[in-house]
VEXNU-436195 format. One record per residue (C-alpha): x, y, z; residue in one letter. Coordinates in steps of 0.2 Angstrom, whole numbers, plus 5000, padded with zeros to 4 digits. Each point is the difference from the previous one (the first is absolute). Layout:
N
XYZa...
END
This chain:
436
476257585154m498850004985g501549984988s500749855010s498349925000t499750024981h501849934997g499649855010g498349984992t500950014983t501249875004r498749895007t499050014984r501549974990t500449855010a498249944999l500050024981i501749914998a499349865011l498449994990l501049994984a501149865006v498449915006a499250024983a501649944991a500049845011v498249974998a500250014981s501449875001l499049895011l498749984987v501249894991a499849885014q498249974998g498949934986p500150154988a501649994990r500050124986a500650185001g501550005012t500550175007q501850005006i500950145009p501749974991r500849874990m500749855010p501849995005q501249904990l500749905015n498949865005a499549975018a501049875009n498649935011d499049914988t499849814999p500649894986r499149884989v501349874994v500249864988d500149825007d499949824994a498150015000v499850174990v501550044990g499450174994q499250075015a499250185000g498650115006v498550054988r498950105012e500250115016l498650075010r500150085017q498750005014v500450105016g501949975003t500049834992t500649974982m499349854990y501049934986a499449874987g500949914986g501049854996e501249945014f500349885014n501450085010s500050175009v501550075010q500150155012n501050154994a501649945009a499949834992r500149915017t498349924999s499149914986t498149965001y499049894989t498650104993r499149934985r499550144988n499450125013i500750085015f499950165011s501250115009f500150165010n500050144987a501150115012s501349885006t499949864987g499849875013a499249844993v498449955009s499449835005s498650014988w500249854988a498349944992p500949924984a499350004982a500349864989d500250114985g500650174995a499250155009v499750144987l498850135008a499650065017i498650125005e499650065018p498250045005s499750185004a500049965019d501649904999g499249845007r500149904985y501249964986l499349944983y501449904992i500049934983g501249904989g500349834993e499849905017f498749875003r500249995019t500450145012f500449975019a499449824997g498350054993v499549954983s499650164990v499650064982n501650104998r499250145010l499950015018v499350125013k501249995016y499450075017d501550085008l499150025016s499649825002q501549944991q499149884988r499249994983v498250064999d499249854993t498350094998t500850094986f499949894984r500350064982s498949914988p501250044985v501049864993t501750074996n501849954998t500850165006r499550165010v501250134995s499250165007d498950065013l499250165006q498550065010l499050124990v498450085005g499649875013g500449854988r501549894998l500750024982f500949844996v501049984984a500949844993g500049864989t498249944998f498550024989p499750194999g501650055008g499250105014m498649995012v499350115014a499749905016l499150035016d501450035012p499149925015t499449844992t501049994984g498449984990a500150064982r499150174996t499450054983t501050175000y501449954987l498949884990d499850134986a501950024998v500649824999q501649964991a500049884985t501249934988g501949975003a501750054993e501149874992s500749885014g498850065014y498249975006t498850145003t500650105015r500050175008v501750015007y499950175010r498950155001f500050175008s498650115006v500250194999n500050105017p498250064996a499449824999g499150024983n501249934988r501049844999m501349954988v500249814997v501549914992i500349824995g499749874987s498350044991f499450054983t498350075006a499250085015i498149995002g499949934982g500950164993t501749984992a501450055012r501749925000q501250005015q499350165008a498350085003a499250135011m498449965010v498850135007r499549975018l498350075005g498349925005t500649864988t501649974991a500150044982t501450004986l500750174996s500350054982p501850025004w501149894990s501650004990s500549894985t501850015006r499549855011w499549904985d501849984994l501049855005d501750015007c500449834992i498849864994s500249905016s499850165011l498450094997q499650045018w501350115008y499250135011t500649975018r499450145012d499050165000v499850145013d499150175001w500750175004s499550075017p498850134991d499349874988g500550104985s501049864992y500649825002f501649904996a500249834993i501649905000v500349854988t501249854996t500349954982g501550034990a501050144993g499150074985a500950164995p499250104985g498349925002t498450055008q500149855012k499950045019l501149855005c501150035016d499450175003t499350125013i498550104992t498950155006r498250004995w498650135002n498349925005p499150084986v498349934996e500449964982a500849874988a501650014991n501050075015q501950024999q501350005015p500550185006v501849935001w500949844998i501649955010n500949844993y501149885009s500749944984g499549825002g499849965018d498449985011t499150115011f498949915013h499450135012s499650195000v499450135013v499550174995v500350145013t499950195000n501950014997l500449864988a499449844991v501149865008i500249834992a500849845004s500449844991g501649924993h500550144988f501750084998r499650174991w498850144998l499850134986d500549864988n498950004985p501449954988l500649855011g499649824995r500749915015d501450134999t500350175007k499650124986g500550184997a499350115014g499649865012a500350015019v500549865011d498649955012r500149835007l498449925006g499250165006i499850174994g499050165000a499350104985v499450185000d498150004998p500050154989v501549974988t500049815001g501950005002k501049915013a500350105016t501750005009s499349895014w501049844998n500149885015p500249844990g499349825002k501049854994s499349894986v501049845001e498549885002e499150084985g498350015009l500050185006g499050115012g498149975001y499450125013d500450185005l499150055016y500150175009f499750025018t500550135013s501849935000r500350014982g500049884985l499949825002w500649894986v499449824998a501149914988h500949844996f501850055000e501450035013r500650184999y499150165003l500650185002g501650114999t501249945007p499649834993r499449895015e499249835003l498150025002h499349844993e498250004995g499550165009v500850165004g499550185005l500750164993l499650125015p499550194999y
END
């Protein structure tokens, strides 16, 4: 009797432990659906075969090169922003007019009736912690018929723009958003490049005033294009078109310390001072931190530059050392093609864009010796910096590439501007899912 009871207890405890482990794994994945985006833990690499139930963002006479720039999930609803006018269901039997933003069921792919319409590109979406609001930024001047300053706070419960939220910053583009420490960090093309706003009213706070970006790279105005805050919330890497942060020389990339006030870190690298070509001095395109905060990765555009110190068209790993003259831990070269997005997970550094190869330091718009074929999406070992065998493929026919890699409990969502995703090669225009 005692033996039988002990065996039952053991089995119960084993089952409970297994259940708790699953719950913990799911919880860690769901973090990616909230405001914090750095440090993505995944249970395994996604499958190569894309899910069949995702909607389609298609070219039409209004937007000839349609695609998705950003994805964010709130509850069971996925919100997608970008540049498009027409959205179709997975079966291609229905077409919906959706101007630069739409939503769909993240489990079934069914397109919702939500259609607020933005009169310009939607580039950034950030849900509030309670899921009631969406902060939406981009190049638009009106949203759901309301005049806005390229940034809007949308009340999902009331289905309307919150007109009490008004940003005082005059800008031409909002390219990144994140709620950090009770403040809304906004990056884009405006004087200073980044600002911290009150998330309730939109009023400007002084938190980021000491780390304003100044200067500009050839052909661009001052901008902080994207940024990433580490999982601990005490360091932020910013990238963009600038030559100084807080009055101290920094070109293209800088690290900021987040404490009671924001201050510039001594971290810097002269590698970012090198131009790809005279007309392309800004080429950093995305950044993300590892789940443990021990390193971050930056991806770039540019041009193939074999045999040089230039970091054009690369994925690089960096240690967040509080010192100048830093060098990348490793460099992975595409050989002349652009990377637009990167997500760092516990298993791999995953990048997307319109590249054709990885492990290609000798290529100049060609496949050099030792290079491997990786079309539009690929993964790199975080220790060795070499391409892994994971190779789903994303077509690159429109030449714009993949702009967002977003993990949820279902797998990896890919926001892009092309038509095909996965192995086997299937039509998944604008957005696709590589499930676990």
